[in-house]
C-alpha positions in Angstrom: 49.6 -27.1 -45.2 46.6 -27.7 -47.7 46.5 -25.3 -51.3 47.4 -21.9 -49.4 50.3 -20.7 -50.8 51.0 -18.5 -47.2 52.5 -15.3 -48.9 50.1 -15.3 -51.8 47.3 -15.4 -49.2 49.0 -12.8 -47.3 49.2 -10.5 -50.6 45.9 -11.1 -51.3 44.5 -10.3 -47.8 46.9 -6.7 -47.3 44.5 -3.8 -46.8 41.1 -6.0 -46.3 39.3 -6.3 -43.0 36.3 -8.0 -44.5 37.2 -10.8 -47.1 34.7 -13.1 -49.1 37.2 -16.4 -49.6 35.9 -18.2 -52.4 36.7 -22.1 -52.2 36.6 -25.3 -54.7 34.7 -27.8 -52.7 37.2 -30.6 -53.8 40.0 -28.5 -52.1 37.9 -27.6 -49.1 39.1 -29.0 -46.0 42.5 -28.4 -47.1 41.6 -25.0 -47.8 40.2 -24.3 -44.3 43.0 -25.5 -42.7 45.6 -23.4 -44.5 43.4 -20.6 -43.9 43.1 -20.7 -40.2 46.7 -21.7 -40.2 47.4 -18.8 -41.8 45.0 -16.3 -40.1 45.8 -17.8 -36.9 49.5 -16.5 -37.2 48.6 -13.0 -37.7 45.7 -12.5 -35.4 45.7 -13.2 -31.5 42.4 -14.3 -31.5 39.3 -15.9 -33.4 36.5 -16.6 -33.5 35.6 -19.9 -35.9 31.5 -20.2 -36.7 31.3 -23.6 -38.1 28.4 -24.9 -39.9 30.2 -27.3 -41.6 31.8 -30.0 -38.7 31.2 -30.0 -34.9 33.6 -27.8 -33.0 35.3 -30.9 -31.5 36.1 -32.1 -34.6 37.8 -29.2 -35.9 39.7 -29.1 -32.9 41.3 -31.9 -33.5 41.8 -31.3 -37.2 43.2 -28.3 -36.2 45.7 -30.2 -34.0 46.4 -32.8 -36.4 47.2 -29.6 -38.6 49.6 -28.2 -35.9 47.3 -25.3 -35.8 47.6 -23.9 -32.4 43.5 -24.0 -30.9 43.9 -21.9 -27.8 43.6 -19.1 -30.1 40.2 -20.1 -31.3 36.7 -19.5 -29.8 34.3 -21.9 -31.2 30.5 -21.0 -32.4 29.4 -24.7 -33.4 26.1 -24.8 -35.5 26.9 -28.2 -36.5 26.4 -30.5 -33.7 22.4 -31.0 -32.5 21.6 -29.2 -29.6 20.7 -32.8 -28.2 24.2 -34.0 -28.8 26.4 -31.7 -28.4 28.5 -32.3 -25.1 27.4 -28.7 -23.8 30.1 -26.8 -22.0 33.9 -27.0 -23.0 36.0 -29.2 -24.6 39.4 -31.1 -23.3 41.4 -27.7 -23.5 38.0 -26.6 -20.9 37.7 -23.5 -23.9 34.0 -22.9 -24.3 32.3 -23.8 -27.3 29.1 -21.9 -27.9 26.5 -24.1 -29.4 24.1 -22.9 -31.4 21.2 -25.3 -32.3 21.1 -24.9 -36.1 22.2 -23.2 -38.8 18.9 -22.1 -39.7 18.8 -20.4 -36.5 20.4 -17.0 -37.4 19.1 -14.9 -34.6 20.5 -17.5 -32.1 23.9 -17.6 -34.3 23.8 -13.7 -34.0 23.5 -13.2 -30.3 26.3 -16.1 -29.9 28.6 -14.1 -32.2 27.9 -11.2 -30.1 29.0 -12.6 -27.0 32.1 -14.1 -28.8 32.9 -10.8 -30.0 32.2 -8.8 -26.4 35.1 -11.0 -25.1 37.6 -10.6 -27.5 40.6 -8.0 -28.4 40.2 -5.0 -30.8 42.6 -7.1 -33.2 40.5 -10.3 -33.4 38.4 -11.5 -36.1 35.6 -13.8 -36.6 36.0 -16.6 -39.6 32.5 -18.2 -40.8 32.7 -21.6 -42.1 30.6 -21.3 -44.5 28.1 -18.8 -45.7 26.9 -21.1 -48.1 25.8 -24.1 -45.8 23.3 -21.4 -44.4 21.8 -21.5 -47.9 20.6 -25.1 -47.3 18.9 -24.0 -44.6 17.4 -20.2 -45.1 16.6 -18.3 -48.5 19.4 -16.4 -50.0 17.7 -13.1 -49.2 17.9 -14.0 -45.2 21.5 -15.1 -45.9 22.6 -12.1 -47.5 21.0 -9.8 -44.2 22.6 -12.0 -41.6 26.2 -11.1 -43.6 25.3 -7.7 -44.1 24.3 -7.2 -40.8 27.0 -9.1 -39.1 29.6 -7.4 -41.4 28.3 -4.0 -40.4 29.1 -5.1 -36.5 32.5 -6.3 -37.5 33.2 -3.0 -39.0 31.8 -1.0 -35.7 34.0 -3.3 -33.7 36.8 -2.9 -36.1 37.1 -6.8 -36.6 38.3 -8.3 -39.3 35.9 -11.1 -40.7 36.7 -14.1 -43.1 33.7 -15.4 -45.0 34.3 -18.6 -46.4 31.4 -19.3 -49.7 31.8 -22.7 -51.6 32.1 -21.8 -55.7 29.4 -24.5 -56.6 27.2 -24.0 -54.1 27.1 -19.9 -54.5 24.8 -18.5 -57.1 26.3 -15.6 -59.1 23.8 -13.0 -58.1 24.4 -14.2 -54.6 28.0 -13.8 -55.1 27.5 -10.3 -56.3 25.3 -9.5 -53.5 27.5 -10.1 -50.8 30.9 -8.6 -52.6 29.3 -5.3 -52.0 29.6 -5.6 -48.7 33.0 -6.7 -48.3 36.3 -5.3 -49.1 37.7 -7.9 -51.2 36.8 -11.4 -52.6 39.5 -13.8 -52.9 39.4 -17.0 -55.0 41.4 -19.7 -53.2 
């Protein structure tokens, strides 16, 4: 599945609750599938925040990749609120829709709702922090990430944050690195 070596990834993630995963654009889709598969095997429930693809498209992609989607709660920032089919997907899972990747306040509220539904061992998977940079300035994205990471630590959740290597400045990467337990180059 993709370019991810599951044993290598497991060793890179060992002992880290909050991780920044830096991916190349060329291998992005395969890497996301591999990461989602590897993390879902170790985690009973995942809140998947998508700023890149609509939740229904992700569900189809995951199912094609033989990833059990029942473990996932999706927060969809990619579908416009007017075109999103509010409610549930074909397997009656709730999908939380956020109006835009620009609206980080609305996203924070949606994540808080999703965290409230999760068990203590669950995780948040944010795909991708760098997409939020298209809609928000760097400092706003760093503040958002810091607040979310603080909440995850308080609630004893795991967090996986994707950043695309070519879309993130070294200073922003340095800022985000301060808040996570490790940076993993995939």
